[in-house]
Backbone and ligand atoms as CSV (ligand in chain L), in Angstrom:
chain,resi,resn,atom,element,x,y,z
A,1,MET,N,N,0.830,-1.145,0.057
A,1,MET,CA,C,-0.075,-0.033,0.036
A,1,MET,C,C,0.840,1.213,-0.107
A,2,VAL,N,N,0.575,2.089,-0.950
A,2,VAL,CA,C,1.310,3.408,-0.948
A,2,VAL,C,C,0.579,4.392,-0.124
A,3,LYS,N,N,1.382,4.895,0.906
A,3,LYS,CA,C,0.648,5.826,1.926
A,3,LYS,C,C,0.615,7.199,1.294
A,4,LYS,N,N,-0.379,7.921,1.571
A,4,LYS,CA,C,-0.522,9.337,1.213
A,4,LYS,C,C,0.342,10.103,2.032
A,5,ARG,N,N,1.192,11.045,1.404
A,5,ARG,CA,C,2.100,11.871,2.087
A,5,ARG,C,C,1.208,13.043,2.655
A,6,THR,N,N,1.270,12.995,4.044
A,6,THR,CA,C,0.431,13.958,4.536
A,6,THR,C,C,0.983,15.153,5.522
A,7,CYS,N,N,0.287,16.223,5.440
A,7,CYS,CA,C,0.906,17.295,6.414
A,7,CYS,C,C,-0.139,17.565,7.396
A,8,ILE,N,N,0.227,17.608,8.763
A,8,ILE,CA,C,-0.720,17.978,9.764
A,8,ILE,C,C,-0.355,19.438,10.268
A,9,PHE,N,N,-1.447,20.180,10.289
A,9,PHE,CA,C,-1.308,21.545,10.790
A,9,PHE,C,C,-1.778,21.539,12.260
A,10,ILE,N,N,-0.942,22.231,13.061
A,10,ILE,CA,C,-1.343,22.375,14.503
A,10,ILE,C,C,-1.046,23.785,14.983
A,11,SER,N,N,-1.629,24.044,16.136
A,11,SER,CA,C,-1.347,25.302,16.906
A,11,SER,C,C,-0.922,25.127,18.375
A,12,GLY,N,N,-1.416,23.940,18.816
A,12,GLY,CA,C,-1.309,23.797,20.328
A,12,GLY,C,C,-0.871,22.544,20.894
A,13,GLN,N,N,-1.677,21.951,21.674
A,13,GLN,CA,C,-1.254,20.765,22.452
A,13,GLN,C,C,-0.813,19.585,21.525
A,14,GLY,N,N,-1.470,19.319,20.464
A,14,GLY,CA,C,-1.138,18.288,19.556
A,14,GLY,C,C,-1.581,16.840,20.020
A,15,THR,N,N,-2.596,16.706,20.765
A,15,THR,CA,C,-2.982,15.324,21.150
A,15,THR,C,C,-3.553,14.577,19.982
A,16,ASN,N,N,-4.162,15.258,19.029
A,16,ASN,CA,C,-4.550,14.541,17.826
A,16,ASN,C,C,-3.457,14.208,16.875
A,17,LEU,N,N,-2.431,15.122,16.871
A,17,LEU,CA,C,-1.092,14.801,16.115
A,17,LEU,C,C,-0.491,13.501,16.667
A,18,LYS,N,N,-0.460,13.566,18.059
A,18,LYS,CA,C,0.306,12.362,18.632
A,18,LYS,C,C,-0.434,11.059,18.281
A,19,ASN,N,N,-1.782,11.150,18.347
A,19,ASN,CA,C,-2.635,10.017,18.060
A,19,ASN,C,C,-2.430,9.550,16.697
A,20,LEU,N,N,-2.330,10.513,15.654
A,20,LEU,CA,C,-2.248,10.127,14.265
A,20,LEU,C,C,-0.841,9.631,14.005
A,21,ILE,N,N,0.165,10.255,14.638
A,21,ILE,CA,C,1.589,9.630,14.459
A,21,ILE,C,C,1.497,8.223,14.951
A,22,SER,N,N,0.981,7.915,16.016
A,22,SER,CA,C,0.946,6.515,16.618
A,22,SER,C,C,0.222,5.509,15.542
A,23,ARG,N,N,-0.936,5.986,14.990
A,23,ARG,CA,C,-1.827,5.263,14.157
A,23,ARG,C,C,-0.992,5.104,12.818
A,24,SER,N,N,-0.378,6.015,12.321
A,24,SER,CA,C,0.301,6.007,11.044
A,24,SER,C,C,1.520,5.106,10.941
A,25,ARG,N,N,2.065,4.666,12.181
A,25,ARG,CA,C,3.192,3.768,12.185
A,25,ARG,C,C,2.757,2.324,11.737
A,26,ASP,N,N,1.334,2.084,11.779
A,26,ASP,CA,C,0.863,0.954,11.353
A,26,ASP,C,C,0.852,0.907,9.832
A,27,ASN,N,N,1.350,-0.289,9.243
A,27,ASN,CA,C,1.618,-0.388,7.834
A,27,ASN,C,C,0.219,-0.210,7.054
A,28,SER,N,N,-0.813,-0.579,7.670
A,28,SER,CA,C,-2.140,-0.612,6.922
A,28,SER,C,C,-2.932,0.752,7.104
A,29,PHE,N,N,-2.247,1.670,7.894
A,29,PHE,CA,C,-3.020,3.030,7.976
A,29,PHE,C,C,-2.614,3.845,6.791
A,30,PRO,N,N,-3.589,4.455,6.096
A,30,PRO,CA,C,-3.378,4.964,4.703
A,30,PRO,C,C,-2.532,6.247,4.584
A,31,ILE,N,N,-2.025,6.880,5.734
A,31,ILE,CA,C,-1.252,8.068,5.572
A,31,ILE,C,C,0.140,7.928,6.258
A,32,LYS,N,N,1.043,8.658,5.602
A,32,LYS,CA,C,2.451,8.856,6.193
A,32,LYS,C,C,2.463,10.403,6.599
A,33,ILE,N,N,2.828,10.694,7.837
A,33,ILE,CA,C,3.105,12.078,8.221
A,33,ILE,C,C,4.351,12.556,7.758
A,34,SER,N,N,4.413,13.249,6.737
A,34,SER,CA,C,5.591,13.719,6.112
A,34,SER,C,C,6.066,15.152,6.536
A,35,LEU,N,N,5.140,15.848,7.118
A,35,LEU,CA,C,5.408,17.196,7.395
A,35,LEU,C,C,4.474,17.633,8.319
A,36,ILE,N,N,4.924,18.590,9.340
A,36,ILE,CA,C,4.075,19.238,10.392
A,36,ILE,C,C,4.275,20.726,10.257
A,37,ILE,N,N,3.241,21.469,10.276
A,37,ILE,CA,C,3.262,22.863,10.137
A,37,ILE,C,C,2.544,23.426,11.405
A,38,SER,N,N,3.301,24.349,11.977
A,38,SER,CA,C,2.622,25.114,13.217
A,38,SER,C,C,2.771,26.542,13.014
A,39,ASN,N,N,1.584,27.258,13.386
A,39,ASN,CA,C,1.752,28.692,13.248
A,39,ASN,C,C,2.224,29.303,14.686
A,40,ASN,N,N,2.422,28.367,15.627
A,40,ASN,CA,C,2.813,28.746,16.991
A,40,ASN,C,C,4.191,28.077,17.336
A,41,LYS,N,N,5.128,28.890,17.510
A,41,LYS,CA,C,6.470,28.231,17.882
A,41,LYS,C,C,6.592,27.657,19.165
A,42,LYS,N,N,5.520,27.936,20.075
A,42,LYS,CA,C,5.506,27.211,21.410
A,42,LYS,C,C,4.514,26.140,21.478
A,43,ALA,N,N,3.945,25.723,20.292
A,43,ALA,CA,C,3.004,24.654,20.275
A,43,ALA,C,C,3.520,23.362,20.967
A,44,TYR,N,N,2.954,22.808,22.002
A,44,TYR,CA,C,3.475,21.702,22.654
A,44,TYR,C,C,3.646,20.485,21.609
A,45,GLY,N,N,2.723,20.426,20.685
A,45,GLY,CA,C,2.640,19.401,19.632
A,45,GLY,C,C,4.051,19.313,18.888
A,46,LEU,N,N,4.768,20.317,18.785
A,46,LEU,CA,C,5.980,20.285,18.085
A,46,LEU,C,C,7.022,19.287,18.698
A,47,ASN,N,N,6.795,19.026,19.968
A,47,ASN,CA,C,7.773,18.159,20.710
A,47,ASN,C,C,7.517,16.729,19.984
A,48,TYR,N,N,6.278,16.407,19.515
A,48,TYR,CA,C,6.102,15.057,18.959
A,48,TYR,C,C,6.802,15.032,17.537
A,49,ALA,N,N,6.897,16.098,16.873
A,49,ALA,CA,C,7.558,16.311,15.529
A,49,ALA,C,C,9.018,15.902,15.892
A,50,LYS,N,N,9.560,16.598,16.857
A,50,LYS,CA,C,11.029,16.280,17.297
A,50,LYS,C,C,11.232,14.922,17.735
A,51,LYS,N,N,10.387,14.412,18.650
A,51,LYS,CA,C,10.574,13.087,19.165
A,51,LYS,C,C,10.564,12.029,18.025
A,52,TYR,N,N,9.626,12.257,17.060
A,52,TYR,CA,C,9.595,11.148,16.002
A,52,TYR,C,C,10.286,11.550,14.660
A,53,LYS,N,N,11.121,12.515,14.795
A,53,LYS,CA,C,12.009,13.180,13.735
A,53,LYS,C,C,11.046,13.299,12.472
A,54,ILE,N,N,10.062,14.003,12.639
A,54,ILE,CA,C,9.192,14.340,11.491
A,54,ILE,C,C,9.531,15.775,10.916
A,55,PRO,N,N,9.768,16.049,9.711
A,55,PRO,CA,C,10.009,17.420,9.313
A,55,PRO,C,C,8.972,18.341,9.719
A,56,HIS,N,N,9.354,19.516,10.328
A,56,HIS,CA,C,8.371,20.452,10.805
A,56,HIS,C,C,8.826,21.884,10.600
A,57,ILE,N,N,7.724,22.749,10.352
A,57,ILE,CA,C,8.029,24.088,10.016
A,57,ILE,C,C,7.187,25.017,10.816
A,58,ILE,N,N,7.774,25.969,11.285
A,58,ILE,CA,C,7.001,27.133,11.914
A,58,ILE,C,C,6.662,28.211,11.140
A,59,ILE,N,N,5.509,28.576,10.903
A,59,ILE,CA,C,5.274,29.689,10.082
A,59,ILE,C,C,4.766,30.855,10.868
A,60,ASN,N,N,5.108,32.099,10.555
A,60,ASN,CA,C,4.846,33.339,11.255
A,60,ASN,C,C,3.469,33.862,10.490
A,61,SER,N,N,2.359,33.532,11.111
A,61,SER,CA,C,1.073,33.850,10.502
A,61,SER,C,C,0.798,35.337,10.597
A,62,LYS,N,N,1.671,36.035,11.148
A,62,LYS,CA,C,1.461,37.568,11.295
A,62,LYS,C,C,2.032,38.155,10.053
A,63,LYS,N,N,2.914,37.527,9.319
A,63,LYS,CA,C,3.584,38.043,8.217
A,63,LYS,C,C,2.686,37.896,6.980
A,64,ARG,N,N,2.701,39.011,6.041
A,64,ARG,CA,C,1.993,38.904,4.816
A,64,ARG,C,C,2.609,37.780,4.004
A,65,ASN,N,N,1.799,37.125,3.163
A,65,ASN,CA,C,2.378,36.033,2.380
A,65,ASN,C,C,2.764,34.838,3.069
A,66,TYR,N,N,2.396,34.624,4.367
A,66,TYR,CA,C,2.815,33.472,5.062
A,66,TYR,C,C,2.269,32.201,4.404
A,67,GLU,N,N,1.177,32.319,3.832
A,67,GLU,CA,C,0.647,31.156,3.020
A,67,GLU,C,C,1.445,30.706,1.855
A,68,ASN,N,N,2.199,31.640,1.150
A,68,ASN,CA,C,3.066,31.276,0.240
A,68,ASN,C,C,4.159,30.218,0.614
A,69,LYS,N,N,4.634,30.540,1.893
A,69,LYS,CA,C,5.605,29.708,2.552
A,69,LYS,C,C,4.956,28.317,2.702
A,70,ILE,N,N,3.726,28.261,3.140
A,70,ILE,CA,C,3.075,26.998,3.382
A,70,ILE,C,C,3.009,26.245,1.999
A,71,LEU,N,N,2.491,26.954,1.021
A,71,LEU,CA,C,2.432,26.239,-0.360
A,71,LEU,C,C,3.674,25.793,-0.880
A,72,ILE,N,N,4.734,26.501,-0.700
A,72,ILE,CA,C,6.092,26.139,-1.147
A,72,ILE,C,C,6.477,24.807,-0.496
A,73,ASN,N,N,6.242,24.757,0.780
A,73,ASN,CA,C,6.742,23.635,1.627
A,73,ASN,C,C,5.778,22.378,1.262
A,74,LEU,N,N,4.551,22.623,1.134
A,74,LEU,CA,C,3.719,21.421,0.765
A,74,LEU,C,C,4.112,20.832,-0.500
A,75,SER,N,N,4.543,21.673,-1.494
A,75,SER,CA,C,4.987,21.140,-2.831
A,75,SER,C,C,6.339,20.460,-2.551
A,76,LYS,N,N,7.323,21.113,-1.876
A,76,LYS,CA,C,8.621,20.610,-1.659
A,76,LYS,C,C,8.494,19.120,-0.979
A,77,TYR,N,N,7.671,18.985,0.058
A,77,TYR,CA,C,7.532,17.703,0.517
A,77,TYR,C,C,6.511,16.808,-0.090
A,78,ASN,N,N,6.037,17.203,-1.214
A,78,ASN,CA,C,5.155,16.315,-2.037
A,78,ASN,C,C,3.932,15.940,-1.284
A,79,ILE,N,N,3.459,16.762,-0.667
A,79,ILE,CA,C,2.155,16.475,0.148
A,79,ILE,C,C,0.830,16.499,-0.696
A,80,SER,N,N,0.162,15.326,-0.393
A,80,SER,CA,C,-1.129,15.198,-1.207
A,80,SER,C,C,-2.359,15.278,-0.377
A,81,PHE,N,N,-2.170,15.265,1.024
A,81,PHE,CA,C,-3.362,15.259,1.925
A,81,PHE,C,C,-2.937,16.166,3.196
A,82,ILE,N,N,-3.949,16.842,3.653
A,82,ILE,CA,C,-3.695,17.733,4.793
A,82,ILE,C,C,-4.772,17.466,5.820
A,83,CYS,N,N,-4.232,17.398,7.133
A,83,CYS,CA,C,-5.229,17.291,8.191
A,83,CYS,C,C,-5.035,18.430,9.149
A,84,LEU,N,N,-6.086,19.229,9.473
A,84,LEU,CA,C,-6.043,20.382,10.352
A,84,LEU,C,C,-6.301,19.808,11.735
A,85,ALA,N,N,-5.448,19.879,12.611
A,85,ALA,CA,C,-5.628,19.201,13.963
A,85,ALA,C,C,-5.423,20.389,15.024
A,86,GLY,N,N,-6.311,21.104,15.235
A,86,GLY,CA,C,-6.320,22.178,16.207
A,86,GLY,C,C,-5.439,23.347,15.701
A,87,TYR,N,N,-5.604,23.626,14.329
A,87,TYR,CA,C,-4.970,24.826,13.614
A,87,TYR,C,C,-5.860,25.932,13.815
A,88,MET,N,N,-5.339,26.922,14.491
A,88,MET,CA,C,-6.152,28.105,14.858
A,88,MET,C,C,-6.110,29.135,13.872
A,89,LYS,N,N,-5.901,28.907,12.677
A,89,LYS,CA,C,-6.039,30.032,11.719
A,89,LYS,C,C,-6.887,29.541,10.554
A,90,ILE,N,N,-7.561,30.545,9.849
A,90,ILE,CA,C,-8.513,30.295,8.811
A,90,ILE,C,C,-7.534,30.187,7.617
A,91,ILE,N,N,-7.711,28.996,6.726
A,91,ILE,CA,C,-6.877,28.974,5.596
A,91,ILE,C,C,-7.581,29.637,4.378
A,92,SER,N,N,-6.675,30.034,3.548
A,92,SER,CA,C,-7.200,30.847,2.419
A,92,SER,C,C,-7.893,30.041,1.424
A,93,ASN,N,N,-8.643,30.780,0.592
A,93,ASN,CA,C,-9.253,30.149,-0.524
A,93,ASN,C,C,-8.349,29.519,-1.546
A,94,LYS,N,N,-7.140,30.124,-1.631
A,94,LYS,CA,C,-6.157,29.601,-2.565
A,94,LYS,C,C,-5.512,28.187,-2.024
A,95,LEU,N,N,-5.427,28.082,-0.829
A,95,LEU,CA,C,-4.925,26.825,-0.269
A,95,LEU,C,C,-5.988,25.769,-0.445
A,96,VAL,N,N,-7.293,26.246,-0.069
A,96,VAL,CA,C,-8.442,25.261,-0.120
A,96,VAL,C,C,-8.475,24.792,-1.693
A,97,ASN,N,N,-8.344,25.624,-2.637
A,97,ASN,CA,C,-8.496,25.221,-3.974
A,97,ASN,C,C,-7.433,24.521,-4.551
A,98,THR,N,N,-6.265,24.653,-4.001
A,98,THR,CA,C,-5.145,23.879,-4.506
A,98,THR,C,C,-5.275,22.571,-3.984
A,99,TYR,N,N,-5.761,22.278,-2.739
A,99,TYR,CA,C,-5.998,20.991,-2.197
A,99,TYR,C,C,-7.509,20.668,-2.092
A,100,LYS,N,N,-8.185,20.811,-3.220
A,100,LYS,CA,C,-9.680,20.644,-3.072
A,100,LYS,C,C,-9.931,19.205,-2.722
A,101,LYS,N,N,-10.854,19.140,-1.753
A,101,LYS,CA,C,-11.306,17.733,-1.131
A,101,LYS,C,C,-10.098,16.957,-0.730
A,102,LYS,N,N,-8.913,17.523,-0.339
A,102,LYS,CA,C,-7.786,16.927,0.186
A,102,LYS,C,C,-7.428,17.468,1.502
A,103,ILE,N,N,-8.315,18.328,2.170
A,103,ILE,CA,C,-8.074,18.980,3.404
A,103,ILE,C,C,-9.209,18.639,4.298
A,104,ILE,N,N,-8.742,18.050,5.501
A,104,ILE,CA,C,-9.893,17.774,6.517
A,104,ILE,C,C,-9.585,18.452,7.814
A,105,ASN,N,N,-10.583,18.636,8.592
A,105,ASN,CA,C,-10.465,19.342,9.838
A,105,ASN,C,C,-11.280,18.483,10.854
A,106,ILE,N,N,-10.775,18.631,12.084
A,106,ILE,CA,C,-11.468,18.094,13.229
A,106,ILE,C,C,-12.076,19.288,14.178
A,107,HIS,N,N,-13.279,19.038,14.497
A,107,HIS,CA,C,-13.945,20.275,15.186
A,107,HIS,C,C,-14.717,19.674,16.467
A,108,PRO,N,N,-14.580,20.334,17.592
A,108,PRO,CA,C,-15.118,19.802,18.877
A,108,PRO,C,C,-16.699,20.069,19.137
A,109,SER,N,N,-17.421,19.856,18.153
A,109,SER,CA,C,-18.834,19.946,18.298
A,109,SER,C,C,-19.632,19.074,17.217
A,110,LEU,N,N,-20.788,19.050,17.344
A,110,LEU,CA,C,-21.701,18.283,16.413
A,110,LEU,C,C,-21.954,19.300,15.352
A,111,LEU,N,N,-21.131,19.532,14.411
A,111,LEU,CA,C,-21.544,20.512,13.319
A,111,LEU,C,C,-22.720,19.993,12.584
A,112,PRO,N,N,-23.590,20.862,12.110
A,112,PRO,CA,C,-23.415,22.341,11.938
A,112,PRO,C,C,-23.544,23.145,13.293
A,113,LYS,N,N,-23.871,22.538,14.391
A,113,LYS,CA,C,-23.889,23.291,15.691
A,113,LYS,C,C,-22.597,23.801,16.193
A,114,PHE,N,N,-22.555,24.968,16.645
A,114,PHE,CA,C,-21.338,25.508,17.314
A,114,PHE,C,C,-20.097,25.488,16.430
A,115,LYS,N,N,-20.218,26.307,15.392
A,115,LYS,CA,C,-18.938,26.667,14.653
A,115,LYS,C,C,-18.207,27.548,15.312
A,116,GLY,N,N,-16.910,27.762,14.915
A,116,GLY,CA,C,-16.118,28.787,15.448
A,116,GLY,C,C,-15.486,28.446,16.837
A,117,LEU,N,N,-15.333,29.433,17.738
A,117,LEU,CA,C,-14.470,29.308,18.938
A,117,LEU,C,C,-15.356,29.091,20.248
A,118,ASN,N,N,-14.717,29.024,21.359
A,118,ASN,CA,C,-15.306,28.819,22.680
A,118,ASN,C,C,-16.461,27.871,22.706
A,119,ILE,N,N,-16.266,26.678,22.040
A,119,ILE,CA,C,-17.311,25.876,21.977
A,119,ILE,C,C,-17.908,25.344,23.243
A,120,TYR,N,N,-17.162,24.957,24.178
A,120,TYR,CA,C,-17.462,24.248,25.386
A,120,TYR,C,C,-18.421,25.226,26.178
A,121,SER,N,N,-18.025,26.379,26.374
A,121,SER,CA,C,-18.826,27.323,27.135
A,121,SER,C,C,-20.186,27.621,26.466
A,122,ARG,N,N,-20.146,27.724,25.059
A,122,ARG,CA,C,-21.429,27.930,24.304
A,122,ARG,C,C,-22.285,26.695,24.486
A,123,ILE,N,N,-21.762,25.498,24.471
A,123,ILE,CA,C,-22.605,24.371,24.647
A,123,ILE,C,C,-23.240,24.238,26.024
A,124,LEU,N,N,-22.423,24.544,27.005
A,124,LEU,CA,C,-23.067,24.579,28.466
A,124,LEU,C,C,-24.145,25.659,28.493
A,125,LYS,N,N,-23.926,26.801,27.972
A,125,LYS,CA,C,-24.797,27.898,28.065
A,125,LYS,C,C,-26.137,27.619,27.343
A,126,ASN,N,N,-26.006,26.839,26.426
A,126,ASN,CA,C,-27.170,26.427,25.607
A,126,ASN,C,C,-27.970,25.342,26.034
A,127,ARG,N,N,-27.440,24.697,27.275
A,127,ARG,CA,C,-28.008,23.515,27.899
A,127,ARG,C,C,-28.274,22.394,26.890
A,128,GLU,N,N,-27.305,22.130,26.177
A,128,GLU,CA,C,-27.270,20.967,25.093
A,128,GLU,C,C,-27.364,19.739,25.913
A,129,ILE,N,N,-28.001,18.699,25.372
A,129,ILE,CA,C,-28.094,17.375,26.083
A,129,ILE,C,C,-26.981,16.473,25.537
A,130,LYS,N,N,-26.521,16.753,24.295
A,130,LYS,CA,C,-25.408,15.884,23.818
A,130,LYS,C,C,-24.403,16.760,23.019
A,131,SER,N,N,-23.315,16.130,22.976
A,131,SER,CA,C,-22.142,16.912,22.224
A,131,SER,C,C,-21.278,15.829,21.521
A,132,GLY,N,N,-20.087,16.364,20.951
A,132,GLY,CA,C,-19.307,15.325,20.327
A,132,GLY,C,C,-18.241,16.079,19.490
A,133,CYS,N,N,-17.938,15.366,18.371
A,133,CYS,CA,C,-16.936,15.915,17.511
A,133,CYS,C,C,-17.226,15.653,16.075
A,134,THR,N,N,-16.732,16.355,15.163
A,134,THR,CA,C,-16.978,16.095,13.819
A,134,THR,C,C,-15.552,16.240,12.966
A,135,VAL,N,N,-15.574,15.259,12.006
A,135,VAL,CA,C,-14.355,15.462,11.086
A,135,VAL,C,C,-15.099,15.825,9.664
A,136,HIS,N,N,-14.612,16.754,9.105
A,136,HIS,CA,C,-15.324,17.158,7.902
A,136,HIS,C,C,-14.256,17.661,6.774
A,137,TYR,N,N,-14.624,17.761,5.608
A,137,TYR,CA,C,-13.758,18.351,4.484
A,137,TYR,C,C,-13.783,19.854,4.716
A,138,VAL,N,N,-12.668,20.508,4.320
A,138,VAL,CA,C,-12.518,21.931,4.436
A,138,VAL,C,C,-12.992,22.635,3.102
A,139,ASN,N,N,-13.854,23.610,3.277
A,139,ASN,CA,C,-14.189,24.419,2.106
A,139,ASN,C,C,-13.909,25.832,2.377
A,140,GLU,N,N,-14.433,26.770,1.508
A,140,GLU,CA,C,-14.059,28.083,1.741
A,140,GLU,C,C,-14.728,28.788,2.872
A,141,LYS,N,N,-15.844,28.152,3.567
A,141,LYS,CA,C,-16.454,28.706,4.745
A,141,LYS,C,C,-15.948,28.002,6.035
A,142,LEU,N,N,-16.064,28.724,7.181
A,142,LEU,CA,C,-15.481,28.199,8.403
A,142,LEU,C,C,-16.376,26.996,8.947
A,143,ASP,N,N,-15.627,25.932,9.265
A,143,ASP,CA,C,-16.234,24.677,9.856
A,143,ASP,C,C,-17.546,24.316,9.089
A,144,ASP,N,N,-17.481,24.185,7.761
A,144,ASP,CA,C,-18.629,24.095,6.983
A,144,ASP,C,C,-18.670,22.988,6.095
A,145,GLY,N,N,-17.568,22.329,5.579
A,145,GLY,CA,C,-17.511,21.353,4.541
A,145,GLY,C,C,-18.271,20.038,4.828
A,146,CYS,N,N,-18.404,19.279,3.821
A,146,CYS,CA,C,-19.153,17.942,3.949
A,146,CYS,C,C,-18.478,17.116,5.146
A,147,LYS,N,N,-19.520,16.502,5.891
A,147,LYS,CA,C,-19.121,15.736,7.003
A,147,LYS,C,C,-18.514,14.272,6.665
A,148,ILE,N,N,-17.597,13.946,7.381
A,148,ILE,CA,C,-16.971,12.540,7.128
A,148,ILE,C,C,-17.418,11.670,8.258
A,149,THR,N,N,-17.166,12.135,9.518
A,149,THR,CA,C,-17.454,11.183,10.623
A,149,THR,C,C,-17.906,12.066,11.706
A,150,GLN,N,N,-18.839,11.641,12.507
A,150,GLN,CA,C,-19.229,12.406,13.646
A,150,GLN,C,C,-19.428,11.405,14.924
A,151,LYS,N,N,-18.997,11.702,16.090
A,151,LYS,CA,C,-19.268,10.913,17.232
A,151,LYS,C,C,-19.801,11.728,18.365
A,152,THR,N,N,-20.711,11.086,19.098
A,152,THR,CA,C,-21.678,11.792,20.089
A,152,THR,C,C,-21.415,11.247,21.450
A,153,PHE,N,N,-21.646,12.108,22.484
A,153,PHE,CA,C,-21.895,11.520,23.811
A,153,PHE,C,C,-22.818,12.419,24.594
A,154,PHE,N,N,-23.453,11.916,25.633
A,154,PHE,CA,C,-24.472,12.661,26.409
A,154,PHE,C,C,-23.732,13.498,27.442
A,155,ILE,N,N,-24.397,14.684,27.595
A,155,ILE,CA,C,-23.792,15.749,28.610
A,155,ILE,C,C,-24.529,15.431,29.971
A,156,ASN,N,N,-23.702,15.363,31.130
A,156,ASN,CA,C,-24.265,15.296,32.464
A,156,ASN,C,C,-24.504,16.610,33.066
A,157,LEU,N,N,-25.331,16.742,34.094
A,157,LEU,CA,C,-25.441,17.950,34.780
A,157,LEU,C,C,-24.113,18.431,35.365
A,158,GLN,N,N,-23.354,17.416,35.696
A,158,GLN,CA,C,-22.073,17.732,36.542
A,158,GLN,C,C,-20.945,18.246,35.494
A,159,ASP,N,N,-21.246,18.113,34.236
A,159,ASP,CA,C,-20.120,18.496,33.188
A,159,ASP,C,C,-19.943,19.986,33.254
A,160,ASN,N,N,-18.430,20.332,33.024
A,160,ASN,CA,C,-18.043,21.550,32.993
A,160,ASN,C,C,-17.242,21.653,31.714
A,161,GLU,N,N,-16.561,22.855,31.417
A,161,GLU,CA,C,-15.848,22.836,30.312
A,161,GLU,C,C,-14.584,21.953,30.132
A,162,GLN,N,N,-13.982,21.670,31.324
A,162,GLN,CA,C,-12.873,20.801,31.391
A,162,GLN,C,C,-13.345,19.369,31.060
A,163,THR,N,N,-14.479,18.862,31.695
A,163,THR,CA,C,-14.886,17.481,31.440
A,163,THR,C,C,-15.364,17.381,29.994
A,164,LEU,N,N,-16.151,18.395,29.527
A,164,LEU,CA,C,-16.539,18.286,28.107
A,164,LEU,C,C,-15.379,18.167,27.157
A,165,GLN,N,N,-14.291,18.886,27.459
A,165,GLN,CA,C,-13.073,18.945,26.538
A,165,GLN,C,C,-12.497,17.470,26.575
A,166,LYS,N,N,-12.441,16.888,27.856
A,166,LYS,CA,C,-11.748,15.619,28.008
A,166,LYS,C,C,-12.704,14.505,27.276
A,167,LYS,N,N,-13.929,14.678,27.367
A,167,LYS,CA,C,-14.863,13.662,26.692
A,167,LYS,C,C,-14.766,13.744,25.209
A,168,THR,N,N,-14.744,15.036,24.745
A,168,THR,CA,C,-14.679,15.327,23.233
A,168,THR,C,C,-13.362,14.833,22.744
A,169,GLN,N,N,-12.361,15.062,23.435
A,169,GLN,CA,C,-10.981,14.689,22.710
A,169,GLN,C,C,-10.778,13.248,22.754
A,170,LYS,N,N,-11.482,12.592,23.784
A,170,LYS,CA,C,-11.357,11.067,23.716
A,170,LYS,C,C,-12.087,10.567,22.471
A,171,LEU,N,N,-13.084,11.169,22.132
A,171,LEU,CA,C,-13.830,10.745,20.943
A,171,LEU,C,C,-13.168,11.121,19.577
A,172,GLU,N,N,-12.483,12.332,19.750
A,172,GLU,CA,C,-11.721,12.806,18.604
A,172,GLU,C,C,-10.573,11.833,18.197
A,173,HIS,N,N,-9.968,11.290,19.324
A,173,HIS,CA,C,-8.819,10.249,18.920
A,173,HIS,C,C,-9.287,9.048,18.240
A,174,LYS,N,N,-10.705,8.795,18.327
A,174,LYS,CA,C,-11.140,7.727,17.503
A,174,LYS,C,C,-11.627,8.168,16.123
A,175,ALA,N,N,-12.218,9.309,16.130
A,175,ALA,CA,C,-12.951,9.867,14.963
A,175,ALA,C,C,-11.988,10.172,13.795
A,176,PHE,N,N,-10.833,10.893,14.250
A,176,PHE,CA,C,-9.832,11.351,13.136
A,176,PHE,C,C,-9.327,10.125,12.412
A,177,PRO,N,N,-8.755,9.078,13.048
A,177,PRO,CA,C,-8.310,7.908,12.316
A,177,PRO,C,C,-9.353,7.237,11.525
A,178,GLU,N,N,-10.555,7.174,12.066
A,178,GLU,CA,C,-11.621,6.413,11.362
A,178,GLU,C,C,-11.928,7.229,10.108
A,179,ALA,N,N,-11.966,8.540,10.260
A,179,ALA,CA,C,-12.388,9.319,9.051
A,179,ALA,C,C,-11.332,9.152,7.936
A,180,ILE,N,N,-10.102,9.114,8.325
A,180,ILE,CA,C,-8.975,8.911,7.279
A,180,ILE,C,C,-9.045,7.653,6.548
A,181,ILE,N,N,-9.330,6.544,7.382
A,181,ILE,CA,C,-9.498,5.214,6.835
A,181,ILE,C,C,-10.693,5.318,5.840
A,182,LYS,N,N,-11.722,5.793,6.325
A,182,LYS,CA,C,-13.031,5.893,5.414
A,182,LYS,C,C,-12.801,6.597,4.051
A,183,ILE,N,N,-11.987,7.703,4.120
A,183,ILE,CA,C,-11.756,8.385,2.894
A,183,ILE,C,C,-10.913,7.596,1.914
A,184,PHE,N,N,-9.958,6.854,2.456
A,184,PHE,CA,C,-9.101,6.137,1.520
A,184,PHE,C,C,-9.639,4.669,1.081
A,185,ARG,N,N,-10.546,4.249,1.856
A,185,ARG,CA,C,-11.204,2.977,1.501
A,185,ARG,C,C,-11.903,3.271,0.311
A,186,LYS,N,N,-12.557,4.456,0.255
A,186,LYS,CA,C,-13.373,4.809,-0.801
A,186,LYS,C,C,-12.743,5.068,-2.183
A,187,SER,N,N,-11.422,5.551,-1.990
A,187,SER,CA,C,-10.735,5.978,-3.295
A,187,SER,C,C,-10.070,4.827,-3.865
L,1,GRF,C1,C,-9.348,19.748,19.279
L,1,GRF,O1,O,-10.385,19.724,20.272
L,1,GRF,C2,C,-9.971,20.045,17.914
L,1,GRF,O2,O,-11.237,19.592,17.811
L,1,GRF,C3,C,-9.887,21.589,17.893
L,1,GRF,O3,O,-8.677,21.890,18.552
L,1,GRF,C4,C,-8.333,20.849,19.511
L,1,GRF,C5,C,-6.879,20.487,19.224
L,1,GRF,O4,O,-6.488,19.638,20.209
L,1,GRF,N1,N,-10.065,21.999,16.450
L,1,GRF,P1,P,-5.022,19.082,20.000
L,1,GRF,O5,O,-4.030,20.063,19.768
L,1,GRF,O6,O,-5.065,17.909,19.011
L,1,GRF,O7,O,-4.736,18.486,21.424
């Protein structure tokens, strides 16, 4: 099996990155993580890039044209698939169109509910009875593209932002690899 050369975009903790690195070491998993891009030089997730000796690039998203640097590196590393794993920047239409249907994102809510930021506090404020995570294709609109996988759990009265995050991330670590397997099983 020829694995798809994949770039993971991160900004923070990188628990999804860590999980995907571990899954991708399995020969039957469809992707090889060939590059990691972070817009945050202090992202904890970069430690996994170092530990597993995966090429990684830090981009300064405050600079104009920073996306050109991204596009140049995606091409240099022959990347054919992109996973946004806690990447806190909106990507441009140019990048979306260059990698049409080849970029997926993980989001900590049951989309189309709760797009954007501060998800857990909004979910609690809205007294939702369930929540979960969604893996979806990325299009030009925020948290909007076609759904690939969604996982759900019920919210307890005792839940707070921390417990919601913990429960959501536990599901994310199942949903992201499952979505990737689903995509490449089809193609
Ligand atoms: C995840 O909850 C993801 O849904 C959201 O950002 C978080 C990233 O977590 N987009 P991590 O960096 O993978 O730990």
